[in-house]
MIROKOL-975353 format. One record per residue (C-alpha): residue number from 1; residue in one letter; x, y, z. Coordinates in steps of 0.02 Angstrom, whole numbers, plus 50000, padded with zeros to 5 digits. Layout:
SITE, num, residu, px, py, pz
SITE, NUM, a, X, Y, Z
...
% end
This chain:
SITE, num, residu, px, py, pz
SITE, 1, m, 61576, 56221, 46863
SITE, 2, g, 61415, 56151, 46886
SITE, 3, a, 61229, 56240, 46868
SITE, 4, r, 61189, 56112, 47030
SITE, 5, p, 61180, 56197, 47192
SITE, 6, t, 61286, 56098, 47334
SITE, 7, l, 61199, 56077, 47487
SITE, 8, g, 61338, 56077, 47659
SITE, 9, k, 61345, 55958, 47798
SITE, 10, r, 61276, 56053, 47969
SITE, 11, v, 61421, 56008, 48134
SITE, 12, n, 61340, 56009, 48263
SITE, 13, e, 61427, 56089, 48410
SITE, 14, p, 61513, 55960, 48568
SITE, 15, t, 61443, 56015, 48692
SITE, 16, e, 61574, 55955, 48813
SITE, 17, a, 61742, 56054, 48828
SITE, 18, p, 61869, 55957, 48778
SITE, 19, l, 62027, 55881, 48849
SITE, 20, p, 62186, 55929, 48865
SITE, 21, s, 62287, 55830, 48738
SITE, 22, s, 62374, 55716, 48803
SITE, 23, v, 62483, 55656, 48640
SITE, 24, r, 62680, 55753, 48665
SITE, 25, s, 62716, 55869, 48514
SITE, 26, g, 62887, 55834, 48433
SITE, 27, s, 63025, 55693, 48418
SITE, 28, a, 63110, 55643, 48548
SITE, 29, k, 63251, 55702, 48498
SITE, 30, t, 63217, 55869, 48498
SITE, 31, l, 63099, 55859, 48663
SITE, 32, n, 63286, 55782, 48760
SITE, 33, a, 63379, 55933, 48647
SITE, 34, r, 63255, 56049, 48751
SITE, 35, k, 63313, 55970, 48902
SITE, 36, g, 63471, 55957, 48893
SITE, 37, v, 63488, 55783, 48921
SITE, 38, r, 63629, 55711, 48808
SITE, 39, q, 63765, 55633, 48859
SITE, 40, g, 63907, 55732, 48886
SITE, 41, q, 63772, 55851, 48982
SITE, 42, t, 63722, 55854, 49135
SITE, 43, t, 63538, 55831, 49197
SITE, 44, t, 63483, 55912, 49357
SITE, 45, g, 63573, 55831, 49514
SITE, 46, g, 63735, 55848, 49428
SITE, 47, q, 63749, 55687, 49354
SITE, 48, q, 63777, 55621, 49175
SITE, 49, r, 63634, 55506, 49095
SITE, 50, k, 63660, 55329, 49095
SITE, 51, l, 63699, 55255, 48931
SITE, 52, k, 63570, 55142, 48862
SITE, 53, t, 63636, 54955, 48796
SITE, 54, l, 63611, 55004, 48626
SITE, 55, e, 63712, 55165, 48657
SITE, 56, a, 63858, 55070, 48735
SITE, 57, k, 63866, 54945, 48613
SITE, 58, a, 63877, 55083, 48469
SITE, 59, f, 64022, 55177, 48540
SITE, 60, d, 64114, 55006, 48582
SITE, 61, t, 64076, 54960, 48402
SITE, 62, l, 64164, 55096, 48332
SITE, 63, g, 64290, 55096, 48454
SITE, 64, l, 64238, 55247, 48548
SITE, 65, s, 64228, 55288, 48746
SITE, 66, h, 64081, 55361, 48777
SITE, 67, q, 64143, 55521, 48820
SITE, 68, a, 64177, 55553, 48628
SITE, 69, t, 64115, 55715, 48550
SITE, 70, s, 64005, 55711, 48389
SITE, 71, d, 64157, 55744, 48293
SITE, 72, e, 64229, 55611, 48347
SITE, 73, i, 64096, 55505, 48325
SITE, 74, k, 64066, 55558, 48128
SITE, 75, s, 64255, 55547, 48103
SITE, 76, r, 64292, 55381, 48157
SITE, 77, y, 64134, 55319, 48060
SITE, 78, k, 64185, 55377, 47885
SITE, 79, e, 64368, 55300, 47932
SITE, 80, r, 64261, 55149, 47979
SITE, 81, l, 64173, 55156, 47822
SITE, 82, k, 64341, 55199, 47706
SITE, 83, m, 64404, 55030, 47786
SITE, 84, h, 64284, 54895, 47737
SITE, 85, h, 64206, 54975, 47625
SITE, 86, p, 64191, 54820, 47470
SITE, 87, d, 64277, 54894, 47344
SITE, 88, a, 64446, 54907, 47467
SITE, 89, n, 64436, 54715, 47541
SITE, 90, q, 64366, 54639, 47346
SITE, 91, g, 64209, 54594, 47434
SITE, 92, d, 64272, 54523, 47617
SITE, 93, r, 64129, 54441, 47692
SITE, 94, n, 64176, 54483, 47848
SITE, 95, s, 64235, 54665, 47793
SITE, 96, e, 64080, 54673, 47745
SITE, 97, d, 63993, 54639, 47928
SITE, 98, a, 64086, 54758, 48023
SITE, 99, l, 64031, 54891, 47875
SITE, 100, r, 63854, 54817, 47925
SITE, 101, a, 63888, 54835, 48111
SITE, 102, s, 63955, 55024, 48097
SITE, 103, i, 63818, 55085, 47996
SITE, 104, e, 63718, 55022, 48117
SITE, 105, a, 63814, 55092, 48255
SITE, 106, y, 63812, 55240, 48192
SITE, 107, r, 63627, 55256, 48156
SITE, 108, i, 63607, 55211, 48350
SITE, 109, l, 63701, 55369, 48400
SITE, 110, k, 63642, 55501, 48280
SITE, 111, l, 63472, 55463, 48308
SITE, 112, n, 63480, 55473, 48513
SITE, 113, g, 63563, 55635, 48492
SITE, 114, f, 63751, 55611, 48520
SITE, 115, c, 63811, 55672, 48321
% end
């Protein structure tokens, strides 16, 4: 491009060996999936993982048992969306609140690997 030569910066090599990285690579969801830690699956020792408070509330909001499968969660979510959609309820505020609660519950379950 130009006729002027460019000069590079001199990079000094580190004198010490780098420390091992303490940063976890990958998301928690993929790491937990690798370990097999998911609702319905057993952890080491033959026990099921205890549900967190938000996960338990999300199952209750959708009206599902804590043993629900991914397909059951998805179908109940779709059912509740159709039931509480503003177009189906002429903009009823109570229905809108139930719709928001259902969306939030599904989001929590999806982020934690239940569906």
